[in-house]
Every structure is written in C-alpha cells, then in structure tokens.
C-alpha positions in Angstrom: 0.0 0.0 0.0 2.8 2.5 0.9 4.9 1.9 -2.2 4.3 4.2 -5.2 4.9 1.2 -7.6 2.6 -1.0 -5.7 5.2 -3.8 -5.3 6.1 -5.6 -2.1 9.5 -5.1 -0.7 11.0 -6.2 2.6 12.0 -2.5 3.3 8.4 -1.3 3.0 7.1 -4.2 5.1 9.7 -3.4 7.8 8.6 0.3 7.8 4.9 -0.7 8.1 5.8 -2.9 11.2 8.1 -0.6 13.1 7.2 2.8 11.6 9.4 5.3 9.7 12.5 6.7 11.4 12.1 10.4 11.8 15.3 12.3 12.3 15.1 15.3 14.6 15.2 18.3 12.3 16.5 20.5 15.1 19.6 18.4 15.4 21.1 19.6 12.1 19.6 22.3 9.9 22.3 22.7 7.3 21.3 19.9 5.0 20.9 22.1 1.9 24.3 23.6 2.4 25.8 20.2 2.9 24.4 18.6 -0.3 25.5 21.6 -2.3 29.2 21.3 -1.3 31.5 21.0 -4.3 33.2 17.8 -3.1 33.1 14.1 -4.4 29.8 12.3 -3.7 31.5 9.7 -1.5 32.6 12.6 0.9 29.1 13.9 1.1 27.8 10.4 1.8 30.4 10.0 4.5 29.4 13.3 6.1 25.7 12.2 6.0 26.6 9.0 7.8 28.5 11.0 10.4 25.7 13.4 11.0 23.2 10.5 11.3 25.6 8.8 13.7 25.6 5.5 11.8 29.4 5.0 11.6 30.8 1.8 13.1 32.3 3.4 16.2 32.8 1.2 19.2 29.8 2.9 21.0 27.5 2.1 18.1 28.8 -1.4 17.7 28.1 -2.1 21.4 24.6 -0.7 21.0 24.2 -3.3 18.2 25.4 -6.0 20.7 28.8 -6.5 19.0 31.4 -7.5 21.5 34.2 -5.0 21.1 36.6 -3.1 23.3 34.8 0.2 23.9 37.9 2.3 24.0 39.0 4.4 21.1 41.4 2.5 18.7 43.4 5.6 18.1 44.1 6.9 21.6 42.9 4.1 23.9 41.9 6.8 26.4 38.2 7.1 26.1 35.1 5.4 24.7 34.7 6.1 21.0 31.7 7.8 19.6 31.5 10.0 16.5 32.4 13.2 18.2 35.4 11.7 20.0 36.8 9.9 17.0 36.6 12.8 14.6 37.1 15.8 16.8 38.2 15.3 20.4 40.5 12.3 20.2 44.1 13.3 20.9 45.1 12.1 17.5 42.3 14.0 15.8 43.2 17.1 17.8 46.7 17.0 16.4 45.3 16.9 12.9 42.9 19.8 13.4 45.8 21.9 14.9 47.7 21.5 11.7 44.8 22.7 9.6 44.5 25.9 11.5 40.8 26.0 11.0 39.0 28.3 13.6 37.0 25.4 15.2 39.1 24.3 18.1 37.1 26.3 20.7 33.7 24.8 19.8 32.6 23.0 23.0 29.7 20.6 22.7 28.7 17.0 23.3 27.0 16.6 19.9 28.7 16.2 16.6 25.7 17.9 14.8 26.0 20.9 17.1 29.8 21.0 16.6 29.4 20.9 12.8 26.7 23.6 12.7 29.0 25.8 14.8 31.9 25.1 12.4 29.8 25.9 9.3 28.7 29.2 10.9 32.3 30.5 10.9 33.9 28.8 7.9 34.1 30.0 4.4 33.1 27.8 1.5 36.7 26.8 0.8 37.3 26.1 4.5 34.1 24.0 4.7 35.4 21.8 1.8 38.7 21.4 3.7 36.8 20.4 6.9 34.9 17.6 5.1 38.1 16.2 3.6 39.9 16.3 7.0 37.0 14.4 8.6 37.1 11.8 5.8 40.8 11.2 6.2 40.7 11.0 10.0 38.1 8.3 9.7 40.2 6.4 7.1 43.2 6.6 9.5 41.0 5.4 12.3 39.9 2.4 10.2 43.6 1.7 9.4 44.3 1.5 13.1 41.5 -1.1 13.5 42.3 -3.3 10.5 46.0 -2.8 10.0 47.2 -1.8 13.5 48.8 1.4 12.1 47.9 5.0 11.5 49.3 7.9 9.4 51.2 10.6 11.1 49.1 13.8 11.5 51.4 15.6 9.1 50.9 12.9 6.5 47.1 13.2 7.0 47.4 16.9 6.2 49.4 16.1 3.0 46.9 13.5 2.0 44.1 16.1 2.5 45.8 18.7 0.3 46.6 16.1 -2.4 42.9 14.9 -2.4 41.6 18.5 -2.9 44.2 19.2 -5.6 43.3 16.0 -7.4 39.6 16.7 -7.3 40.1 20.2 -8.5 42.3 19.1 -11.4 39.7 16.4 -12.4 37.0 19.1 -12.5 39.1 21.4 -14.7 39.8 18.5 -17.1 36.1 17.9 -17.7 34.9 19.9 -20.7 32.1 22.3 -19.8 28.7 21.0 -21.0 26.9 22.9 -23.6 24.4 25.4 -22.1 21.0 23.7 -22.0 17.8 25.7 -22.3 16.1 26.4 -19.0 13.9 23.4 -17.9 10.3 23.8 -19.1 11.0 26.6 -21.6 11.3 24.5 -24.8 7.6 24.6 -25.6 8.0 24.6 -29.5 5.6 27.6 -29.7 2.8 25.7 -27.9 0.6 26.7 -25.0 2.1 26.3 -21.5 -0.1 24.7 -18.8 1.1 24.9 -15.2 -0.3 22.3 -12.9 0.0 21.6 -9.2 -1.8 19.5 -6.5 -2.6 20.2 -2.9 -2.7 17.4 -0.4 -3.5 17.2 3.3 -2.0 14.1 5.0 -4.4 14.0 8.0 -7.6 14.1 6.0 -6.2 12.9 2.6 -8.1 15.8 0.9 -6.6 16.7 -2.5 -7.0 19.6 -4.8 -5.7 20.9 -8.1 -4.7 24.1 -9.7 -4.3 24.7 -13.5 -3.0 27.9 -15.3 -3.0 28.1 -19.1 -0.5 30.6 -20.6 0.0 31.6 -24.3 3.3 31.0 -26.0 4.0 34.8 -25.6 3.4 34.5 -21.9 0.0 36.1 -21.6 -2.7 34.7 -19.3 -5.5 32.7 -20.9 -7.5 30.9 -18.3 -7.2 29.0 -14.9 -9.1 26.3 -13.2 -9.0 24.7 -9.8 -11.1 22.3 -7.7 -11.1 19.3 -5.4 -10.0 15.8 -6.4 -11.4 12.4 -5.3 -9.9 10.7 -2.2 -6.1 10.3 -2.6 -3.7 8.1 -0.7 -0.5 10.1 -1.2 0.8 13.4 -2.6 2.1 11.6 -5.7 -1.4 10.2 -6.3 -2.8 13.8 -6.0 -0.2 15.0 -8.5 -1.1 12.2 -11.0 -4.8 12.9 -10.6 -4.1 16.6 -11.2 -2.2 15.9 -14.4 -5.1 13.7 -15.6 -7.6 16.4 -14.8 -5.5 19.0 -16.7 -5.0 17.1 -19.9 -8.7 16.0 -20.0 -9.7 19.7 -19.5 -7.3 20.8 -22.3 -8.8 18.2 -24.7 -12.3 19.6 -23.8 -11.1 23.0 -24.9 -9.7 21.5 -28.2 -6.1 22.2 -27.1 -3.9 19.5 -28.6 -0.6 21.3 -28.8 0.7 22.0 -25.2 3.6 21.8 -22.8 2.6 20.8 -19.2 4.8 22.2 -16.4 4.9 20.7 -12.9 7.1 21.1 -9.8 6.8 17.3 -9.1 9.9 15.7 -10.4 8.7 12.2 -9.5 5.6 12.6 -11.6 7.6 13.8 -14.6 10.0 10.9 -14.3 7.2 8.4 -13.9 5.4 9.6 -16.9 8.5 9.4 -19.0 9.3 5.8 -18.0 8.5 3.2 -20.6 6.6 0.9 -18.1 4.0 2.1 -15.7 3.8 0.8 -12.1 0.4 -0.6 -12.8 0.1 -2.5 -9.5 -0.7 0.8 -7.6 -3.3 3.4 -7.7 -0.8 5.9 -9.0 0.2 3.4 -11.7 -3.4 3.1 -12.9 -3.7 6.9 -13.1 -0.4 7.2 -15.0 -1.6 4.6 -17.5 -4.9 6.5 -18.0 -2.9 9.7 -18.5 -0.8 8.1 -21.2 -4.0 7.0 -23.0 -5.3 10.6 -22.9 -1.9 12.0 -24.0 -2.0 9.8 -27.2 -4.9 12.0 -28.4 -2.8 15.1 -28.5 -0.9 16.3 -31.6 2.1 17.2 -29.4 2.3 17.2 -25.7 5.2 17.2 -23.2 5.7 17.5 -19.5 8.6 19.4 -18.0 9.8 20.1 -14.5 9.9 23.7 -13.1 10.9 24.8 -9.5 8.1 25.6 -7.1 8.7 29.4 -7.2 8.0 29.3 -11.0 4.8 27.3 -10.4 3.3 29.6 -7.6 0.1 30.5 -9.5 -1.0 26.9 -9.9 0.2 26.1 -6.3 -1.9 29.0 -4.9 -5.0 27.9 -6.9 -4.7 24.4 -5.5 -4.4 25.8 -2.0 -7.4 28.0 -2.4 -9.5 25.0 -3.6 -9.5 23.5 -0.1 -11.9 26.3 1.1 -14.0 26.5 -2.1 -17.3 24.7 -2.8 -17.0 24.8 -6.5 -14.3 25.1 -9.2 -13.1 28.5 -10.2 -12.4 29.4 -13.9 
C-alpha cells in the first residue's frame, strides 16, 4: 500500500511494522548547504553517515550488541563515539591543529552541534577542507582497526591537500557542458499549462490548480477544484495531471507543454513501463492514454517558485465549494 509502484519489498514491510524513522530536524539544519558542497559524492555520503551517527564506532557497535573493546582504537583513552573519534581524540586534535581552521574552541557533546558551529564561521573553501579532513581522519581510524597502524598527523594533512588538488584538477579536465535551455521553456511555440496539486495528509483531501498561458506569456484561463480521495501526494499530482489534460482536450487544445514542480511525476510519466500495481500506476496509465490523443504534448519540471500561481490555486481550492475558472 505504501509503495508508489505497488510492489512488495522487505524494506516497506519493515517500515509498516516498526514505523518510519524520523530524524530530529532541530539536530542539524544545514542539509541544503551540505548537499551543495563541491566535493566528491563519497565525501558527502560519509558526512551524511557521520551526522546521522551510523558510523561503526565502538559505541554504536556495542549498542548493536557487538562484543568489542569500547575504547578508542586511536588513543585508547576514552570510549569512542563519532564526536570523540573525529574531533576530540588526541590524534584528531593534532590533525585539526595542523589545519589551523577556527574550530578548536567549539565545546559541545553533539557532533551535529559542533558541525553547525563550524559551518557558521567557515568560508566555502574552509568547509570543503573540513569535510576532507573528517574523511581522512576516519580512514586513518579504520587503518588502526584493521592494520594496526595510523598515518602521522602531518601525513594526514598532506593527503588532504593532495585529495583536494586531485579533485580540482579532475573538475578542470572535464569539458564544460553545452548550455542547455532552462527546464520547461522549450515549448515549441505551444501553449504552456502549469499544474499543481494540494494534499492534506491528515484528511487525505486533495485539490488541483491549473494555469494556461499563451506562447507569448500572456494569461488565458485558470481552473481549480477538489480531487477524489487520494492516498498520497504523488497520487494527487497524478490525478491533477489527468484532470489537466482532460480539461485541455475539452477545450480543443492538442498542442501544449505541461509544467509541474513534481519531479517524481515527470520521471514516472517518461518511463516506458507504468507501475500498474498501484493506484498511482493506474492513473499514470490513464494519463498516457489521454496523451495519445494530443498532436504534441510534453511534461517538464519547473521549480516551485515558478509554479506559484498553480500552487496558490490548488491551496485555495481547499476552502471552495466549486471550481473556479
């Protein structure tokens, strides 16, 4: 029931039994900044694992009932958690002193709090450096566990500098891609139709908003209203799309570009095979049937700020008794 494709997976079954894990958003509020860092994806993934406290520190292993020595494998002076291993361990402290980053006076018992404090005072280049240092400290820690040896702090610093230089050189070697037209603007001189859905999780009420624009950018007509009972936001988006293309056919519009801020809907519609085992899949299949009646039709993604008119119309429909044209 909870899977958009309508297929059974052990992962979804587990979530239905124990519930979804909800991370405390107050613990770390710099996710957007973190994911935009210009560093290799594996470094971002590592930082995500650190923030979520899912590294295999001795503390976490003991929680999972793994019989290990709780002391830090680098200094053997204290129990090892993420904050100790990467920041406060004597070995890690020596590495941070070499970097000369202004973070040594951040006192806390939470790595997330420490990282937010660091990000508040560091420049973009310094933030990239911080991520690489964290990554190499953890690599050296793993070397102490599996090989019984660690790099000297000065060697860690040289490895950090070399990694940053190698990544920068690799980026410069890549030829710059040809500039692509802005997403959603290649409409081939056709009408533009902005669509968006509204969805309330508690009541599962759903609404839609549609705005039709001429190729020159002038307003033509709008429509909004309520949708039948929906199980998820994606189902509401799919129903909205179906409502929009059916409405356009009723107005004899067969040359149009649909614009949505739901990337999942756009991706699903462009896939060759529909997830027909779900309510969303059935709606998507119906949409494709209706789309075959158009002379030319496309669906493109636009950011929410570009789709505000349709979004506002969908929001207003929650308090309306009838559709507005």
